[in-house]
TORLOZA-716936 format. One record per residue (C-alpha): residue in three letters; x, y, z. Coordinates in steps of 0.05 Angstrom, whole numbers, plus 32768, in hexadecimal, padded with zeros to 4 digits. Layout:
<gulos>
ALAXYZ ...
</gulos>
This chain:
<gulos>
MET92627A937F58 ARG927C7AC07F25 PRO92A17A9E7EE8 PHE92F17AA57EE9 ARG93077AC77EA8 PRO93547AC27E9F ALA93537B087E7C VAL93457B2C7EBB LEU93917B157ED1 PHE93AF7B467E9B PRO939B7B837EC3 VAL93B07B637F06 VAL93F37B4F7EEC ALA93F87B967ED0 ALA93E97BB37F15 ASP941C7B877F3A LEU944D7B967F0A ALA94487BE07F11 ILE94457BD87F5D ALA94847BB17F59 LEU94A87BE57F31 LEU94917C1E7F60 ARG94AD7BF67F9A GLN94EE7BE97F76 ALA94F87C347F62 GLN94E37C427FA8 GLY950F7C1D7FD3 GLY94EE7BD67FD2 THR94D17BC58017 ARG94DB7C078034 SER94AD7C288001 GLY946B7C15801C TYR944A7C077FDB ALA94417BBD7FEA SER93FA7BCD800A LEU93E17BE27FC6 LEU93E77B9C7FB1 VAL93A27B927FD7 LEU937D7BBF7FA6 PRO937D7B8A7F6B ALA93607B567F98 VAL93257B847FA6 TRP93197B8F7F5C VAL93207B477F4A ALA92EE7B337F80 PHE92B67B5A7F5F VAL92C67B457F17 ALA92E47AF87F1F GLY92CC7ADC7F5D ARG92F37AAE7F8C ARG931F7A907F57 GLY93327AD47F42 VAL93437AE47F89 ALA936E7AAA7F90 VAL93997AB97F52 VAL939E7B037F6A VAL93B97AE77FAE ALA93EE7ABB7F89 THR94037AF67F64 THR940D7B207FA1 ALA94337AEC7FC1 LEU945F7AEA7F81 THR94647B327F80 LEU947B7B387FC8 THR94AB7AF97FCB VAL94CD7AF97F86 PRO94F47B397F96 ILE950E7B1D7FD8 LEU95217ADC7FB8 ALA95417AFD7F78 VAL95597B437F98 GLY95637B407FDC GLY957F7B6E800F PRO95837BA2801E ASP95437BB87FF5 TYR95247B747FFF PRO953F7B51803D SER952C7B118059 SER95057B31808E ALA94D47B47805D TRP94B97AFE8059 ARG94897B0A8094 GLY946C7B478074 ALA94667B218034 VAL943F7AEC8053 LEU94157B18807F LEU94017B46803D ALA93EF7B088017 ILE93C07AED804D VAL93A27B378051 THR93967B388007 ALA93747AF48009 ILE93477B0C8044 VAL933A7B4E8023 GLY93267B2A7FE3 LEU92FC7AF47FFB VAL92D37B258027 THR92C77B547FEC GLU92B87B187FBE ARG92847B047FF4 GLY92657B447FFB ALA92627B4F7FB2 SER92447B0A7FA5 ALA920E7B167FE0 SER92007B5B7FBD ARG91F97B387F78 GLN91CB7B047F98 ARG91A27B377FB3 ALA919C7B5D7F71 ALA918D7B1E7F4D GLU91587B0A7F7D ALA913B7B4F7F7B LEU91387B4F7F2D ARG91197B0B7F30 HIS90E17B257F61 ALA90D67B5E7F34 ARG90CF7B327EF4 THR90A47B037F21 LEU90737B3D7F35 ASP90767B597EEE ARG905C7B187ED6 LEU902A7B157F0E LEU900F7B5B7EFB ARG900A7B487EB1 THR8FE87B067EC4 GLN8FB47B2A7EED THR8FAD7B5E7EB8 ALA8F9C7B277E85 ILE8F6B7B057EB6 ALA8F477B487EC0 LEU8F447B5B7E76 SER8F327B147E5E ASP8EEF7B037E3F PRO8EBA7B0B7E7A GLY8EA27ABC7E6E LEU8EB87A887E9B ASP8EDD7A597E65 ASP8F017A947E4A VAL8F197AA87E8E MET8F317A657EA3 SER8F587A5F7E60 THR8F7D7A9D7E6F VAL8F8B7A837EB4 VAL8FAA7A407E9E GLU8FD37A637E67 LYS8FF27A987E93 ALA8FFF7A657ECD LEU90267A3A7E9C GLU90507A7D7E87 LEU905A7A8E7ED0 THR90767A4E7EE8 GLY90937A2A7EAC ALA907179E87EBC ASP905579BA7E87 GLY900C79B87E94 ALA8FD879E57EB3 VAL8F9379D67EC9 VAL8F5679F67EE9 GLU8F2C79C27F10 LEU8EE379D27F2A PRO8EC379A57F58 ASP8E86797E7F3F GLY8E6779547F73 GLU8E98791F7F8A GLU8ECA79307F50 MET8EFB79637F3A VAL8EF079787EEF TYR8F2A798D7EC1 ARG8F0479CD7EAA ALA8F3A79F57E84 VAL8F8179D77E6E PHE8FBC79EF7E52 GLY900279D27E3B THR900C79877E46 ALA8FC979877E66 ALA8FA2799A7E2B PRO8F8C79537E15 PHE8F6B79497E55 ALA8F30797B7E57 GLY8EF879607E7A LEU8F21792D7EA3 ARG8EFB791C7EE2 VAL8F26790E7F25 PRO8F0678F47F66 LEU8F0579277F9C ALA8F1978F27FCD GLY8F6378E27FC7 SER8F7E79177F9B THR8FA579577FA9 SER8F70797F7F8A GLY8F3D79637FB9 LEU8F6C79727FF2 CYS8F7D79B77FDD LEU8F3279C67FDA ALA8F2979AE801C GLN8F6779CD8043 ILE8F637A118015 GLU8FAE7A138011 PRO8FE47A087FDF LEU8FFB79C27FD6 VAL904279B07FBA VAL904D796C7FA4 VAL909B79627F8F ASP909479167F76 SER905078FD7F6C GLU906F78B37F6B ARG907F78BA7FB7 ASP904878ED7FD2 PRO900978C97FF0 ARG8FDB79027FE6 VAL8FD878FA7F98 ASN8FAD78D47F6A THR8FE478A87F50 GLU8FBB78917F16 ALA8FA578D47F03 CYS8FEF78F07F08 HIS900678B97ED7 ARG8FCE78C77EA7 VAL8FE1790E7E9D GLY902D790A7EA9 ALA902E79317EE9 ARG9070791F7F11 SER9072795E7F39 LEU9036798E7F44 VAL901B79CA7F68 VAL8FD179D67F7C VAL8FB57A1A7F92 PRO8F727A277FA7 LEU8F487A5B7F86 VAL8F277A857FB6 HIS8EF57ABD7FB5 ALA8ED17AD97FF0 GLY8EE27A9D801B GLU8EC47A6F7FEB VAL8EEF7A397FC2 ALA8EDB7A3D7F7B GLY8F137A097F65 VAL8F5979FC7F5E LEU8F927A0F7F32 LYS8FC679DB7F25 VAL900779DB7EFC TYR9031799A7EF8 SER907279827ED5 ALA908C793D7EBD GLU90C979467EE0 ARG90D5793F7F2B ALA90DA79807F54 ALA90D179A87F16 VAL909D79D27F37 GLY909A79E47F81 GLU90977A127FB3 ASP90A67A527F8C GLU90717A437F58 ALA90437A367F8F ARG90527A797FB0 VAL90487A9D7F6B LEU90077A767F60 ALA8FEA7A827FA1 LEU8FF67AD17F9B LEU8FC97ACB7F5D GLY8F937A9B7F80 GLY8F6A7AD17F96 VAL8F687AF67F55 ILE8F557AB97F30 GLY8F217AA67F5D ALA8F067AED7F57 GLY8F097AE77F0A LEU8EE57AA57F0F ALA8EB27ABF7F36 ARG8EA47AFA7F04 ALA8EA57ACC7ECA GLU8E727AA07EED LEU8E447ADC7EFE HIS8E4C7AF17EB8 ASP8E377AAE7E9F THR8DFF7AA97ECE LEU8DE77AF07EB9 ALA8DF07ADB7E71 GLU8DC67A9F7E7B HIS8D917AC87E9F ALA8D8D7AF67E65 HIS8D7A7ABB7E35 THR8D517A8E7E6B ASP8D0B7A947E82 ALA8D0E7A9A7ECA LEU8CCA7A747EDA THR8CDB7A387EAD GLY8D247A2F7E9C LEU8D147A337E56 ALA8D327A657E23 ASN8D117AA67E25 ARG8CF57AD57DEB ARG8D397AF77DDF SER8D5E7AB17DD8 TRP8D217A9A7DA7 ASP8D287AD37D81 ASP8D747ACA7D74 GLN8D727A827D6D LEU8D387A877D38 GLU8D617AB97D10 ARG8D9A7A897D13 ALA8D777A4C7CFE LEU8D577A717CC5 ALA8D987A907CAE HIS8DB77A447CB1 ALA8D7A7A277C8D THR8D857A5D7C54 ARG8DCD7A437C47 SER8DBA79FE7C4F HIS8D7879F97C30 GLU8D5A79D57C6F THR8D0F79D37C83 VAL8CFF79F87CC0 SER8CBF79FD7CE6 VAL8CA57A217D25 ALA8C6B7A0E7D52 LEU8C4B7A3C7D86 CYS8C277A1C7DC2 ASP8BF37A477DEC VAL8BE17A277E30 ASP8B977A1E7E33 LEU8B6C7A367E70 LEU8BA67A597E95 LYS8B7C7A937EA0 GLN8B457A6B7EC3 VAL8B7E7A477EEC ASN8B9A7A8A7F01 ASP8B527AA67F14 ARG8B3F7A667F37 GLU8B7C7A527F5B GLY8BAF7A8F7F5B HIS8BE77AA47F34 ALA8C137A6F7F59 ALA8BE77A357F38 GLY8BEE7A577EF9 ASP8C3B7A5C7EFE ALA8C397A117F10 LEU8C0F7A027ED5 ILE8C417A227EA4 ARG8C7D79FF7EC4 GLU8C5979BE7EBD VAL8C4C79CC7E72 ALA8C9379E27E6A ARG8CAB79A17E88 CYS8C8279717E5C LEU8C9379947E21 GLY8CDA79967E2E ASP8CDC79537E40 GLY8CBD79377DFC ALA8CE2796C7DCF ARG8D2079537DA2 ALA8D6579637DB7 ALA8D6D798E7D78 ASP8D2D79B87D85 LEU8D2679FC7DAD LEU8CF17A047DE0 ALA8CE47A4A7DF6 ARG8CB47A6F7E24 VAL8CA67AAD7DF4 GLY8C657AC97E1E GLY8C3D7AC07E5F ASP8C1B7A817E49 GLU8C397A767E07 PHE8C777A497DF3 ALA8C997A457DAF LEU8CBB7A077D90 LEU8CF07A0A7D57 LEU8CF579CA7D31 ALA8D3879CC7D04 GLY8D36799B7CCA ALA8CE3798C7CD3 ASP8CAE799A7CA1 ARG8C6779AF7CBA ASP8C5179637CB8 ALA8C90794C7CE3 ALA8C8379887D0F ALA8C3E79747D1C GLU8C53792B7D2C VAL8C82794A7D63 LEU8C4F79787D80 ASP8C1C79407D81 ARG8C4E79177DAE LEU8C5D79537DD6 THR8C1379657DE6 SER8C03791D7DF5 GLY8C31791D7E2D LEU8C0F79567E4F PRO8BEB79407E95 ALA8BA379327E8F GLY8B7479737E8E ARG8BB479A07E71 SER8BB279AE7E2A VAL8BD379E27DF9 SER8BBC7A027DBB VAL8BF279F87D85 GLY8C007A1C7D41 ILE8C367A067D12 ALA8C587A287CD5 GLU8C8B7A0B7CA5 TRP8CBA7A427C8D ASP8CB27A507C43 GLY8CFB7A637C35 ARG8CF07AAB7C2F GLU8CC67ACA7C6A SER8CE77AEB7CA3 ALA8CE77ACC7CE8 ALA8CAF7AFE7D00 GLU8C877AEB7CC2 LEU8C917A9D7CD3 VAL8C7D7AA47D1D ALA8C407AD57D09 ARG8C217A977CDF ALA8C337A657D14 ASP8C0D7A957D48 ALA8BD17A9C7D1B ARG8BC97A547D14 MET8BD07A4D7D5C TYR8B997A7C7D6D GLU8B6C7A5D7D39 ARG8B717A187D5C LYS8B637A3E7D9F ARG8B267A657D82 VAL8B117A217D61 GLY8B1879FA7DA3 ARG8AF67A307DCD ALA8ABA7A307D99 ALA8AB979E17DA0 ALA8AB679E37DE8 MET8A7C7A167DE8 ARG8A5179E77DB9 
</gulos>
């Protein structure tokens, strides 16, 4: 309902007064000008709503009845009462019908404007997701931020399944402190949404049996909306927005987020593919260790850091002994199995801070930050002692001198490794 403003009375009173004067000048009730009193009601219906119409009806009634009482016949005979009442009723009906139509038109216009703004926000959100950095974490961060903007909720979360739990992988707003939170799939709205693949609305988490009450209390979610993130028929996770107030988010927010579900699911799939390809670009396919590209990058970074911090850095190269004989005698599948076995043994014994990479067919490299040559030798003795019986590697170790390049450091280790291998072969031939 439009608010009533008393200022609209001034033109109404002026119009009624002008009509009253015209009637008086043209013979009172015989003039036919009384019907013009309906026009102010039509105008007021558009600008002042029902209260304005009521005021116009009252002024119309006064305009028609006061002359009958004050002037009388022959211009305003007592028989004019019936016409005055009828015209007041007609004015009321015309005003109220016009006001209702105008109100409905304004509501439709407001609804259309709201939908247009929502579509505009959706388009901008889709564009932001499409143009976000391709990494999975970057896409999810964009999703939760834009979800909060679209819904006006307190917190937004992307949850991804991990075994029997849902994990808060991306958070925004009041959900920010809960990154990494794990919630059991069973007994939670997120798990139910994942199973049913349809949006869920919780008006009041205190009264809804579908929620994990403890988790809702912890994050401050009184009302919440959960939508599935689907791509190519597969559910990648869920997007959840919530508020600390009862019924603060509901069906409208669910419809908006549901429109985004497919876009977000496709964005997550694209980001996951990007991360997988990026990982493969830096990972050796046979062993799962870092590959030559990753080794070169991280060695350069380690030396740059050591230059600033004056720390010691050593590298070790390990060549698998007798791999050619295994390939020739048992086939390349057996050779690959040997490489994987050596990689597993070396990886199991390496320190958490060490980088182990496969840099060649039968060659591994180990970066030992903070270790001098003696400390590196102790680490390598421990690693090689863990190899199965009958398996061995030739090792070359070099400690960085603080000036040489990464290539020069690796070349020194490589020379020592081949010297060890040559000595080992000579000893085996004697």
